[in-house]
DRENVO-698735 format. One record per residue (C-alpha): y, x, z; residue number from 1. Coordinates in steps of 0.25 Angstrom, whole numbers. Last residue first. Layout:
# residues N
       v       u       w   pos
       Y       X       Z   NUM
...
***
This chain:
# residues 140
       v       u       w   pos
      86    -145     169   140
     101    -144     168   139
     102    -129     168   138
     100    -125     183   137
     114    -126     187   136
     115    -139     183   135
     116    -150     172   134
     114    -141     160   133
     122    -145     147   132
     132    -133     148   131
     128    -127     135   130
     114    -123     139   129
     118    -109     146   128
     130    -115     153   127
     144    -119     147   126
     154    -110     153   125
     145     -97     154   124
     138    -101     141   123
     152    -101     134   122
     156     -87     139   121
     141     -82     134   120
     141     -89     121   119
     155     -85     116   118
     155     -71     116   117
     141     -65     112   116
     135     -77     105   115
     147     -83      99   114
     153     -69      95   113
     139     -66      88   112
     139     -80      81   111
     153     -77      75   110
     150     -62      72   109
     137     -67      65   108
     145     -78      57   107
     154     -67      53   106
     143     -58      49   105
     137     -69      40   104
     149     -72      34   103
     151     -57      29   102
     137     -55      24   101
     129     -45      33   100
     118     -55      38    99
     114     -58      22    98
     111     -72      20    97
     125     -76      16    96
     121     -83       4    95
     110     -89      10    94
     118     -97      20    93
     111     -97      34    92
     121     -86      41    91
     132     -95      35    90
     127    -107      43    89
     125     -99      55    88
     139     -92      56    87
     145    -106      52    86
     139    -113      64    85
     142    -101      73    84
     157    -102      69    83
     157    -117      69    82
     150    -118      82    81
     160    -108      88    80
     171    -116      83    79
     166    -129      88    78
     164    -124     101    77
     178    -118     104    76
     184    -104     105    75
     178     -95     116    74
     189     -97     127    73
     179     -99     138    72
     182    -114     141    71
     185    -116     126    70
     169    -113     123    69
     164    -121     135    68
     170    -135     131    67
     161    -135     119    66
     149    -134     127    65
     137    -124     121    64
     126    -128     114    63
     131    -128     100    62
     138    -114     102    61
     124    -110     107    60
     117    -115      94    59
     127    -108      85    58
     126     -95      92    57
     110     -96      91    56
     111     -99      76    55
     120     -87      74    54
     112     -77      81    53
      99     -83      76    52
     104     -81      62    51
     109     -67      64    50
      96     -63      68    49
      90     -69      57    48
      99     -62      47    47
      97     -49      54    46
      82     -50      52    45
      84     -53      37    44
      94     -42      35    43
      84     -32      41    42
      73     -39      33    41
      81     -36      21    40
      85     -22      24    39
      70     -19      26    38
      67     -25      13    37
      77     -17       6    36
      73      -4      12    35
      58      -7       9    34
      61     -10      -5    33
      70       3      -7    32
      59      12       0    31
      48       8     -10    30
      56      11     -22    29
      60      -1     -29    28
      52      -7     -41    27
      44      -1     -51    26
      33       9     -54    25
      38      11     -69    24
      31       4     -80    23
      43      -2     -85    22
      55       6     -80    21
      59       2     -65    20
      72      -6     -64    19
      85      -2     -58    18
      91       2     -71    17
      84      -4     -83    16
      73       5     -88    15
      74      13    -101    14
      62      18    -108    13
      59      32    -110    12
      44      30    -113    11
      40      37    -101    10
      47      28     -91     9
      60      29     -85     8
      75      29     -88     7
      85      23     -79     6
      99      25     -82     5
      96      16     -95     4
      99      22    -109     3
     109      14    -117     2
     104       7    -131     1
***
């Protein structure tokens, strides 16, 4: 029987690679567990932040008037609804949970382009509440 790369224990037993030998104080070294938990919490925080960004972009695109988008040469409202809606949908699919997956990055870019570039231009044309206000004071 071939010998394992990792020998431990006083009886010379072979332990599978990656596992502690029987009777050894087991598990990962302390620093490894802490580093992986920190990475997990950082990814989770990033996931929440990107979820809020994509939900905000979709909600804002829904509230803006459709004629304001072509008026400022920023594509059409249905296109931005599809882009931000798909970005949010892909973000919520468990298979693409990682905020650094390729489709998640593409959705984040689409939502960021909407929030940074499209929203300010459309907001000037359509007002701050989607053009629903009845007067200069906002409608109420």
